[in-house]
Every structure is written in structure tokens, then in C-alpha cells.
N, CA, C and O atoms as CSV, one atom per row, in Angstrom:
chain,resi,resn,atom,element,x,y,z
A,1,UNK,N,N,-10.701,9.360,-49.417
A,1,UNK,CA,C,-9.340,9.721,-48.684
A,1,UNK,C,C,-9.603,10.336,-47.595
A,1,UNK,O,O,-9.802,9.807,-46.502
A,2,UNK,N,N,-9.617,11.736,-47.904
A,2,UNK,CA,C,-9.839,12.570,-46.348
A,2,UNK,C,C,-10.611,12.499,-45.754
A,2,UNK,O,O,-10.405,13.006,-44.651
A,3,UNK,N,N,-11.814,11.965,-45.928
A,3,UNK,CA,C,-13.086,11.653,-45.032
A,3,UNK,C,C,-12.650,10.523,-44.151
A,3,UNK,O,O,-12.858,10.582,-42.939
A,4,UNK,N,N,-11.958,9.330,-44.794
A,4,UNK,CA,C,-10.996,8.503,-44.174
A,4,UNK,C,C,-10.128,8.808,-43.018
A,4,UNK,O,O,-10.286,8.536,-41.828
A,5,UNK,N,N,-9.462,9.246,-43.443
A,5,UNK,CA,C,-8.302,9.974,-42.483
A,5,UNK,C,C,-8.995,10.777,-41.571
A,5,UNK,O,O,-8.728,10.565,-40.388
A,6,UNK,N,N,-9.755,11.581,-41.804
A,6,UNK,CA,C,-10.551,12.698,-40.338
A,6,UNK,C,C,-11.294,11.547,-39.478
A,6,UNK,O,O,-10.946,11.415,-38.305
A,7,UNK,N,N,-12.304,10.706,-40.008
A,7,UNK,CA,C,-12.425,9.505,-39.071
A,7,UNK,C,C,-11.343,9.020,-38.435
A,7,UNK,O,O,-11.279,9.125,-37.211
A,8,UNK,N,N,-10.624,8.593,-38.947
A,8,UNK,CA,C,-9.353,7.847,-38.295
A,8,UNK,C,C,-8.535,8.521,-36.764
A,8,UNK,O,O,-8.059,8.030,-35.740
A,9,UNK,N,N,-8.736,10.078,-37.402
A,9,UNK,CA,C,-8.181,10.638,-36.798
A,9,UNK,C,C,-9.235,10.973,-35.536
A,9,UNK,O,O,-8.787,11.020,-34.390
A,10,UNK,N,N,-10.207,11.131,-35.720
A,10,UNK,CA,C,-11.810,11.293,-34.766
A,10,UNK,C,C,-11.398,10.107,-34.272
A,10,UNK,O,O,-10.480,10.472,-33.539
A,11,UNK,N,N,-11.464,8.833,-34.172
A,11,UNK,CA,C,-11.728,7.378,-33.119
A,11,UNK,C,C,-10.272,7.685,-32.427
A,11,UNK,O,O,-10.094,7.431,-31.236
A,12,UNK,N,N,-9.367,8.182,-33.154
A,12,UNK,CA,C,-7.774,7.986,-32.401
A,12,UNK,C,C,-8.070,9.053,-31.078
A,12,UNK,O,O,-7.941,8.615,-29.935
A,13,UNK,N,N,-8.444,10.374,-31.299
A,13,UNK,CA,C,-8.800,10.977,-30.258
A,13,UNK,C,C,-9.668,10.765,-29.290
A,13,UNK,O,O,-9.462,11.144,-28.137
A,14,UNK,N,N,-10.711,10.146,-29.661
A,14,UNK,CA,C,-11.633,9.755,-28.845
A,14,UNK,C,C,-11.578,8.772,-27.715
A,14,UNK,O,O,-12.155,8.723,-26.629
A,15,UNK,N,N,-10.217,7.582,-28.644
A,15,UNK,CA,C,-10.056,6.571,-27.493
A,15,UNK,C,C,-9.033,7.121,-26.512
A,15,UNK,O,O,-9.009,6.710,-25.352
A,16,UNK,N,N,-8.143,8.093,-26.983
A,16,UNK,CA,C,-7.082,8.767,-26.147
A,16,UNK,C,C,-8.043,9.632,-24.973
A,16,UNK,O,O,-7.670,9.618,-23.799
A,17,UNK,N,N,-8.894,10.140,-25.244
A,17,UNK,CA,C,-10.057,10.893,-24.184
A,17,UNK,C,C,-10.652,9.913,-23.093
A,17,UNK,O,O,-10.482,10.020,-21.878
A,18,UNK,N,N,-11.435,8.863,-23.799
A,18,UNK,CA,C,-12.036,8.019,-23.452
A,18,UNK,C,C,-11.024,7.048,-22.274
A,18,UNK,O,O,-11.371,6.872,-21.106
A,19,UNK,N,N,-9.843,6.541,-22.831
A,19,UNK,CA,C,-9.373,5.637,-22.171
A,19,UNK,C,C,-8.255,6.310,-21.379
A,19,UNK,O,O,-7.328,5.524,-21.180
A,20,UNK,N,N,-8.030,7.711,-20.787
A,20,UNK,CA,C,-7.284,8.246,-19.994
A,20,UNK,C,C,-6.880,7.264,-18.485
A,20,UNK,O,O,-5.975,7.526,-17.693
A,21,UNK,N,N,-7.693,6.291,-18.420
A,21,UNK,CA,C,-7.413,5.821,-16.945
A,21,UNK,C,C,-6.384,4.368,-17.519
A,21,UNK,O,O,-5.921,3.544,-16.731
A,22,UNK,N,N,-6.317,4.351,-18.034
A,22,UNK,CA,C,-6.003,2.734,-18.878
A,22,UNK,C,C,-4.396,2.641,-18.859
A,22,UNK,O,O,-3.821,3.725,-18.760
A,23,UNK,N,N,-3.681,1.610,-18.933
A,23,UNK,CA,C,-2.085,1.256,-19.074
A,23,UNK,C,C,-2.267,-0.048,-19.635
A,23,UNK,O,O,-2.907,-0.930,-19.062
A,24,UNK,N,N,-1.660,-0.196,-20.855
A,24,UNK,CA,C,-1.595,-1.346,-21.557
A,24,UNK,C,C,-2.779,-1.404,-21.610
A,24,UNK,O,O,-3.051,-2.384,-20.916
A,25,UNK,N,N,-3.729,-0.970,-22.002
A,25,UNK,CA,C,-5.135,-1.691,-22.456
A,25,UNK,C,C,-6.119,-1.743,-21.298
A,25,UNK,O,O,-7.346,-1.648,-21.317
A,26,UNK,N,N,-5.302,-1.913,-20.315
A,26,UNK,CA,C,-6.138,-2.229,-18.785
A,26,UNK,C,C,-6.765,-1.121,-18.284
A,26,UNK,O,O,-6.113,-0.079,-18.216
A,27,UNK,N,N,-8.152,-1.146,-17.840
A,27,UNK,CA,C,-8.378,0.101,-16.793
A,27,UNK,C,C,-7.926,-0.327,-15.598
A,27,UNK,O,O,-8.150,-1.499,-15.297
A,28,UNK,N,N,-7.034,0.729,-14.465
A,28,UNK,CA,C,-6.927,0.936,-13.627
A,28,UNK,C,C,-8.039,0.294,-12.588
A,28,UNK,O,O,-9.215,0.606,-12.776
A,29,UNK,N,N,-7.681,-0.660,-11.415
A,29,UNK,CA,C,-8.805,-1.328,-10.814
A,29,UNK,C,C,-8.399,-0.443,-9.602
A,29,UNK,O,O,-7.250,-0.131,-9.292
A,30,UNK,N,N,-9.759,-0.033,-8.862
A,30,UNK,CA,C,-9.549,0.760,-7.709
A,30,UNK,C,C,-9.545,-0.525,-6.424
A,30,UNK,O,O,-10.310,-1.480,-6.288
A,31,UNK,N,N,-8.497,-0.141,-5.686
A,31,UNK,CA,C,-8.639,-1.579,-4.296
A,31,UNK,C,C,-8.445,-1.127,-3.236
A,31,UNK,O,O,-7.887,-0.042,-3.069
A,32,UNK,N,N,-8.899,-1.925,-2.242
A,32,UNK,CA,C,-8.905,-1.521,-0.940
A,32,UNK,C,C,-7.676,-2.543,-0.034
A,32,UNK,O,O,-7.734,-3.772,0.021
A,33,UNK,N,N,-6.616,-1.697,0.614
A,33,UNK,CA,C,-6.010,-2.412,1.113
A,33,UNK,C,C,-5.732,-2.468,2.679
A,33,UNK,O,O,-5.119,-1.513,3.156
A,34,UNK,N,N,-6.031,-3.245,3.310
A,34,UNK,CA,C,-5.988,-2.879,5.108
A,34,UNK,C,C,-4.483,-3.711,5.555
A,34,UNK,O,O,-3.894,-4.722,5.171
A,35,UNK,N,N,-4.244,-2.549,6.681
A,35,UNK,CA,C,-2.811,-3.556,7.166
A,35,UNK,C,C,-2.567,-2.480,7.963
A,35,UNK,O,O,-3.470,-1.756,8.382
A,36,UNK,N,N,-0.875,-2.247,8.314
A,36,UNK,CA,C,-0.478,-1.131,9.253
A,36,UNK,C,C,-0.119,-0.277,8.167
A,36,UNK,O,O,0.239,-0.758,7.092
A,37,UNK,N,N,-0.195,1.094,8.386
A,37,UNK,CA,C,0.125,2.044,7.827
A,37,UNK,C,C,1.463,2.649,8.914
A,37,UNK,O,O,1.254,2.880,10.105
A,38,UNK,N,N,2.355,2.775,8.481
A,38,UNK,CA,C,3.965,3.027,8.754
A,38,UNK,C,C,4.726,3.585,8.102
A,38,UNK,O,O,4.241,3.768,6.985
A,39,UNK,N,N,6.111,4.139,8.232
A,39,UNK,CA,C,7.259,4.735,7.781
A,39,UNK,C,C,8.425,3.218,7.551
A,39,UNK,O,O,8.765,2.186,8.129
A,40,UNK,N,N,8.643,3.899,6.452
A,40,UNK,CA,C,9.487,2.261,5.796
A,40,UNK,C,C,10.964,2.764,6.233
A,40,UNK,O,O,11.835,1.897,6.304
A,41,UNK,N,N,11.188,3.647,6.429
A,41,UNK,CA,C,12.745,4.312,7.217
A,41,UNK,C,C,12.507,4.130,8.846
A,41,UNK,O,O,13.081,3.243,9.478
A,42,UNK,N,N,11.827,4.834,9.296
A,42,UNK,CA,C,11.864,4.691,10.626
A,42,UNK,C,C,11.203,3.605,11.307
A,42,UNK,O,O,11.581,3.430,12.465
A,43,UNK,N,N,10.206,2.746,10.819
A,43,UNK,CA,C,10.026,1.617,11.348
A,43,UNK,C,C,10.283,0.690,10.750
A,43,UNK,O,O,10.713,-0.156,11.535
A,44,UNK,N,N,10.271,0.323,9.731
A,44,UNK,CA,C,10.682,-0.769,8.684
A,44,UNK,C,C,12.186,-1.221,8.698
A,44,UNK,O,O,12.614,-2.370,8.802
A,45,UNK,N,N,12.952,0.062,8.556
A,45,UNK,CA,C,14.319,0.514,8.189
A,45,UNK,C,C,14.743,-0.189,7.191
A,45,UNK,O,O,15.695,-0.964,7.281
A,46,UNK,N,N,13.942,0.056,5.933
A,46,UNK,CA,C,13.950,-0.119,4.702
A,46,UNK,C,C,14.616,0.770,3.437
A,46,UNK,O,O,15.107,0.587,2.324
A,47,UNK,N,N,14.399,1.498,4.064
A,47,UNK,CA,C,14.545,2.856,3.313
A,47,UNK,C,C,15.356,3.585,3.451
A,47,UNK,O,O,15.643,3.503,4.645
A,48,UNK,N,N,16.214,4.588,2.817
A,48,UNK,CA,C,17.160,5.887,3.649
A,48,UNK,C,C,16.290,7.451,4.021
A,48,UNK,O,O,16.712,8.235,4.871
A,49,UNK,N,N,15.106,7.672,3.256
A,49,UNK,CA,C,14.540,8.744,3.562
A,49,UNK,C,C,12.817,8.184,4.309
A,49,UNK,O,O,12.437,7.090,3.892
A,50,UNK,N,N,12.070,8.759,5.123
A,50,UNK,CA,C,10.861,8.848,5.188
A,50,UNK,C,C,10.075,8.378,3.835
A,50,UNK,O,O,10.417,8.790,2.726
A,51,UNK,N,N,8.987,7.473,4.036
A,51,UNK,CA,C,8.234,7.047,3.230
A,51,UNK,C,C,7.067,6.305,4.030
A,51,UNK,O,O,7.306,5.527,4.953
A,52,UNK,N,N,5.727,6.635,3.568
A,52,UNK,CA,C,4.459,6.161,3.984
A,52,UNK,C,C,4.216,5.135,3.383
A,52,UNK,O,O,4.179,5.316,2.166
A,53,UNK,N,N,3.955,3.707,3.832
A,53,UNK,CA,C,3.863,2.600,3.411
A,53,UNK,C,C,2.744,2.024,4.421
A,53,UNK,O,O,2.565,2.385,5.584
A,54,UNK,N,N,1.884,0.836,3.548
A,54,UNK,CA,C,0.850,0.111,4.088
A,54,UNK,C,C,1.576,-1.008,3.739
A,54,UNK,O,O,2.274,-1.098,2.729
A,55,UNK,N,N,1.375,-2.063,4.772
A,55,UNK,CA,C,2.131,-3.632,4.958
A,55,UNK,C,C,0.817,-4.157,4.911
A,55,UNK,O,O,-0.117,-3.685,5.558
A,56,UNK,N,N,0.727,-5.222,4.078
A,56,UNK,CA,C,-0.446,-6.016,4.368
A,56,UNK,C,C,-0.125,-7.288,3.439
A,56,UNK,O,O,0.672,-7.344,2.503
A,57,UNK,N,N,-1.060,-8.412,4.013
A,57,UNK,CA,C,-0.777,-10.218,3.844
A,57,UNK,C,C,-1.302,-10.175,2.496
A,57,UNK,O,O,-2.418,-9.711,2.262
A,58,UNK,N,N,-0.570,-10.624,1.634
A,58,UNK,CA,C,-1.016,-10.739,0.090
A,58,UNK,C,C,-0.357,-12.490,-0.054
A,58,UNK,O,O,0.833,-12.702,-0.285
A,59,UNK,N,N,-1.402,-13.621,0.134
A,59,UNK,CA,C,-0.894,-15.019,-0.003
A,59,UNK,C,C,-0.008,-15.307,1.162
A,59,UNK,O,O,1.019,-15.926,0.883
A,60,UNK,N,N,-0.195,-14.987,2.395
A,60,UNK,CA,C,0.299,-15.425,3.415
A,60,UNK,C,C,1.718,-14.781,3.690
A,60,UNK,O,O,2.498,-15.182,4.554
A,61,UNK,N,N,1.927,-13.762,2.860
A,61,UNK,CA,C,3.347,-12.804,3.036
A,61,UNK,C,C,3.268,-11.384,3.172
A,61,UNK,O,O,2.425,-10.908,2.411
A,62,UNK,N,N,3.846,-10.567,3.866
A,62,UNK,CA,C,3.804,-9.053,4.121
A,62,UNK,C,C,4.099,-8.345,2.430
A,62,UNK,O,O,5.197,-8.568,1.919
A,63,UNK,N,N,3.278,-7.688,1.820
A,63,UNK,CA,C,3.895,-6.781,1.212
A,63,UNK,C,C,3.411,-5.453,1.454
A,63,UNK,O,O,2.394,-5.063,2.029
A,64,UNK,N,N,4.567,-4.701,0.769
A,64,UNK,CA,C,4.795,-3.166,1.128
A,64,UNK,C,C,4.403,-2.472,0.173
A,64,UNK,O,O,5.161,-2.424,-0.796
A,65,UNK,N,N,3.028,-1.658,0.104
A,65,UNK,CA,C,2.828,-0.743,-0.812
A,65,UNK,C,C,3.062,0.645,-0.181
A,65,UNK,O,O,2.768,0.974,0.968
A,66,UNK,N,N,3.747,1.539,-1.309
A,66,UNK,CA,C,4.286,3.224,-0.745
A,66,UNK,C,C,3.369,3.682,-1.495
A,66,UNK,O,O,2.907,3.274,-2.561
A,67,UNK,N,N,3.037,4.965,-0.564
A,67,UNK,CA,C,2.082,5.419,-0.772
A,67,UNK,C,C,2.188,6.762,-1.472
A,67,UNK,O,O,2.654,7.664,-0.776
A,68,UNK,N,N,1.867,7.047,-2.633
A,68,UNK,CA,C,2.117,8.399,-3.528
A,68,UNK,C,C,2.806,9.673,-2.414
A,68,UNK,O,O,2.944,9.828,-1.201
A,69,UNK,N,N,3.076,10.330,-3.535
A,69,UNK,CA,C,4.001,11.395,-2.959
A,69,UNK,C,C,2.700,12.601,-1.985
A,69,UNK,O,O,2.965,13.352,-1.046
A,70,UNK,N,N,1.633,12.421,-2.521
A,70,UNK,CA,C,0.768,13.529,-2.166
A,70,UNK,C,C,0.487,12.920,-0.862
A,70,UNK,O,O,1.023,13.397,0.138
A,71,UNK,N,N,-0.582,11.552,-0.742
A,71,UNK,CA,C,-0.735,10.839,0.673
A,71,UNK,C,C,0.569,10.826,1.369
A,71,UNK,O,O,0.418,11.187,2.536
A,72,UNK,N,N,1.610,10.585,1.120
A,72,UNK,CA,C,2.604,10.788,2.299
A,72,UNK,C,C,2.461,11.941,2.714
A,72,UNK,O,O,1.767,12.080,3.721
A,73,UNK,N,N,3.041,13.087,2.108
A,73,UNK,CA,C,2.730,14.241,2.657
A,73,UNK,C,C,1.886,14.601,3.879
A,73,UNK,O,O,2.252,15.204,4.888
A,74,UNK,N,N,0.349,13.971,3.498
A,74,UNK,CA,C,-0.522,14.361,3.882
A,74,UNK,C,C,-0.887,13.409,5.644
A,74,UNK,O,O,-1.557,13.674,6.641
A,75,UNK,N,N,0.097,12.138,5.160
A,75,UNK,CA,C,-0.338,11.374,6.724
A,75,UNK,C,C,0.550,10.914,7.243
A,75,UNK,O,O,0.371,10.226,8.249
A,76,UNK,N,N,1.976,11.168,6.664
A,76,UNK,CA,C,3.639,10.771,7.312
A,76,UNK,C,C,3.489,11.476,9.032
A,76,UNK,O,O,4.240,10.879,9.803
A,77,UNK,N,N,3.085,12.029,9.363
A,77,UNK,CA,C,3.448,12.917,10.546
A,77,UNK,C,C,2.577,11.737,11.218
A,77,UNK,O,O,3.205,10.785,11.680
A,78,UNK,N,N,1.307,11.738,11.293
A,78,UNK,CA,C,0.585,10.824,12.106
A,78,UNK,C,C,1.474,9.153,12.371
A,78,UNK,O,O,1.170,8.524,13.385
A,79,UNK,N,N,2.359,8.659,11.562
A,79,UNK,CA,C,2.250,7.423,11.945
A,79,UNK,C,C,4.219,7.256,11.362
A,79,UNK,O,O,4.665,6.232,10.842
A,80,UNK,N,N,4.856,8.227,11.576
A,80,UNK,CA,C,6.418,8.328,11.403
A,80,UNK,C,C,6.843,7.683,12.597
A,80,UNK,O,O,7.480,6.666,12.323
A,81,UNK,N,N,6.703,7.941,14.127
A,81,UNK,CA,C,7.761,7.311,15.215
A,81,UNK,C,C,6.643,5.720,15.222
A,81,UNK,O,O,7.426,4.795,15.006
A,82,UNK,N,N,5.635,5.319,15.334
A,82,UNK,CA,C,4.467,4.839,15.525
A,82,UNK,C,C,3.976,4.273,14.439
A,82,UNK,O,O,3.938,5.209,13.640
A,83,UNK,N,N,3.425,2.980,13.703
A,83,UNK,CA,C,2.463,3.020,12.703
A,83,UNK,C,C,1.360,2.712,13.547
A,83,UNK,O,O,1.315,2.575,14.769
A,84,UNK,N,N,0.448,2.624,12.641
A,84,UNK,CA,C,-1.426,2.736,13.093
A,84,UNK,C,C,-1.758,1.485,12.108
A,84,UNK,O,O,-1.065,1.171,11.140
A,85,UNK,N,N,-2.773,0.926,12.471
A,85,UNK,CA,C,-3.841,0.014,11.377
A,85,UNK,C,C,-4.564,1.009,11.068
A,85,UNK,O,O,-4.830,2.029,11.704
A,86,UNK,N,N,-5.033,0.475,9.510
A,86,UNK,CA,C,-5.392,1.134,8.768
A,86,UNK,C,C,-5.902,0.976,7.349
A,86,UNK,O,O,-5.165,0.125,6.850
A,87,UNK,N,N,-6.791,1.366,6.447
A,87,UNK,CA,C,-6.976,1.298,5.160
A,87,UNK,C,C,-6.707,2.341,4.390
A,87,UNK,O,O,-6.823,3.532,4.678
A,88,UNK,N,N,-6.151,1.603,2.883
A,88,UNK,CA,C,-6.040,2.621,1.770
A,88,UNK,C,C,-6.748,2.311,0.443
A,88,UNK,O,O,-6.487,1.370,-0.305
A,89,UNK,N,N,-7.952,3.522,0.225
A,89,UNK,CA,C,-8.605,3.167,-1.189
A,89,UNK,C,C,-7.885,3.626,-2.085
A,89,UNK,O,O,-7.698,4.815,-1.828
A,90,UNK,N,N,-7.304,3.295,-3.131
A,90,UNK,CA,C,-6.695,3.885,-4.401
A,90,UNK,C,C,-6.291,2.552,-5.676
A,90,UNK,O,O,-6.698,1.394,-5.577
A,91,UNK,N,N,-5.666,2.927,-6.492
A,91,UNK,CA,C,-5.323,2.653,-7.359
A,91,UNK,C,C,-3.844,2.316,-7.648
A,91,UNK,O,O,-3.107,3.277,-7.865
A,92,UNK,N,N,-3.290,1.018,-7.680
A,92,UNK,CA,C,-1.875,0.507,-7.878
A,92,UNK,C,C,-1.114,0.039,-9.020
A,92,UNK,O,O,-1.521,-0.742,-9.880
A,93,UNK,N,N,0.308,0.723,-8.935
A,93,UNK,CA,C,0.794,0.403,-10.352
A,93,UNK,C,C,2.538,0.154,-9.627
A,93,UNK,O,O,2.617,0.018,-8.407
A,94,UNK,N,N,3.549,0.125,-10.298
A,94,UNK,CA,C,4.942,-0.413,-9.801
A,94,UNK,C,C,5.501,0.450,-10.761
A,94,UNK,O,O,5.184,0.668,-11.930
A,95,UNK,N,N,6.405,0.905,-10.036
A,95,UNK,CA,C,7.482,2.054,-10.607
A,95,UNK,C,C,8.765,1.532,-10.107
A,95,UNK,O,O,8.593,1.407,-8.895
A,96,UNK,N,N,9.888,1.186,-10.387
A,96,UNK,CA,C,11.153,0.619,-9.925
A,96,UNK,C,C,11.330,-0.166,-8.933
A,96,UNK,O,O,12.074,0.045,-7.975
A,97,UNK,N,N,10.518,-1.293,-9.159
A,97,UNK,CA,C,10.079,-2.295,-8.384
A,97,UNK,C,C,9.319,-2.317,-6.958
A,97,UNK,O,O,9.348,-3.259,-6.167
A,98,UNK,N,N,8.767,-1.332,-6.818
A,98,UNK,CA,C,8.182,-1.100,-5.867
A,98,UNK,C,C,6.785,-1.197,-6.056
A,98,UNK,O,O,6.612,-1.502,-7.235
A,99,UNK,N,N,5.656,-1.079,-5.442
A,99,UNK,CA,C,4.332,-1.138,-5.805
A,99,UNK,C,C,4.286,0.308,-4.996
A,99,UNK,O,O,4.794,0.619,-3.919
A,100,UNK,N,N,3.302,1.243,-6.132
A,100,UNK,CA,C,2.567,2.434,-5.603
A,100,UNK,C,C,1.356,2.675,-5.462
A,100,UNK,O,O,0.757,2.624,-6.536
A,101,UNK,N,N,0.697,2.932,-4.546
A,101,UNK,CA,C,-0.608,3.618,-4.344
A,101,UNK,C,C,-0.701,4.467,-4.626
A,101,UNK,O,O,0.171,5.235,-4.219
A,102,UNK,N,N,-1.790,5.053,-5.530
A,102,UNK,CA,C,-2.046,6.486,-5.681
A,102,UNK,C,C,-3.652,6.393,-4.743
A,102,UNK,O,O,-4.719,5.895,-5.100
A,103,UNK,N,N,-3.392,6.881,-3.833
A,103,UNK,CA,C,-4.450,6.751,-3.078
A,103,UNK,C,C,-5.558,7.941,-2.744
A,103,UNK,O,O,-5.221,9.095,-2.481
A,104,UNK,N,N,-6.976,7.467,-2.798
A,104,UNK,CA,C,-8.422,8.001,-2.746
A,104,UNK,C,C,-8.071,8.380,-1.514
A,104,UNK,O,O,-7.799,9.577,-1.420
A,105,UNK,N,N,-7.985,7.708,-0.489
A,105,UNK,CA,C,-8.957,8.019,0.726
A,105,UNK,C,C,-7.888,6.653,1.392
A,105,UNK,O,O,-7.543,5.533,1.014
A,106,UNK,N,N,-7.587,7.784,2.903
A,106,UNK,CA,C,-6.474,6.603,3.798
A,106,UNK,C,C,-7.516,6.962,4.961
A,106,UNK,O,O,-8.061,8.044,5.182
A,107,UNK,N,N,-7.646,5.652,5.690
A,107,UNK,CA,C,-8.266,5.892,6.908
A,107,UNK,C,C,-7.393,4.997,8.233
A,107,UNK,O,O,-6.913,3.863,8.249
A,108,UNK,N,N,-7.446,5.954,9.155
A,108,UNK,CA,C,-6.784,4.668,10.214
A,108,UNK,C,C,-7.944,4.670,11.237
A,108,UNK,O,O,-8.813,5.524,11.415
A,109,UNK,N,N,-7.687,3.251,11.989
A,109,UNK,CA,C,-8.388,2.767,12.888
A,109,UNK,C,C,-8.146,3.266,14.524
A,109,UNK,O,O,-8.838,2.790,15.423
């Protein structure tokens, strides 16, 4: 009985360690978003505070992805008053009804 309990605990620990990048059992997929990188407050007028976003077309509609806090801080100065075309590589999640991209790489054209 103790051996079975120990094996179960070991398997559970391995799943936690190896499955660290999973949400709901699915591995987060890295995506490349291309579009206009701009400020949600100053350019789009949709937020009360500055937020770095990339606006891209999905099924023919503009879709706004907010950059995570770290990427916002690193890239916002360049696009606050005027947006620039570019791309963002990262993983997408959703929080409070907003699409958030945890950026691995931000490139301006």
C-alpha cells in the first residue's frame, strides 16, 4: 500500500513538473501576430491608461491583443503617440475578457 501511494505521488509530481506550460491540459502554443503595434489609450482611445497592443485581422475583423506588462514597458515609448507595423511572437491567453500575449519577441518593421 505504501509503495502504491509513493508511486502515485511520484507520478503526480512528474506531471506537475513536466506539464508546467499547460492550461486546462493543453500546451500553450506559440503564435506570431502581425499587424499594427500601438497604444490602446493614445491611438485607439479604448483604455483609460496607456497599454501596448497589437491590432491584427482575425476572420476579417480587427482583433486587439494586449502585450504583457514586461513587453509593454520595454516597447511602449516607441509607439505611444504613433503606432508602427510589426510582429509579436508569444503565447496568447485571456484575462478579464481581453486577449493577452506574453511576448517572447517584438519586432518593428
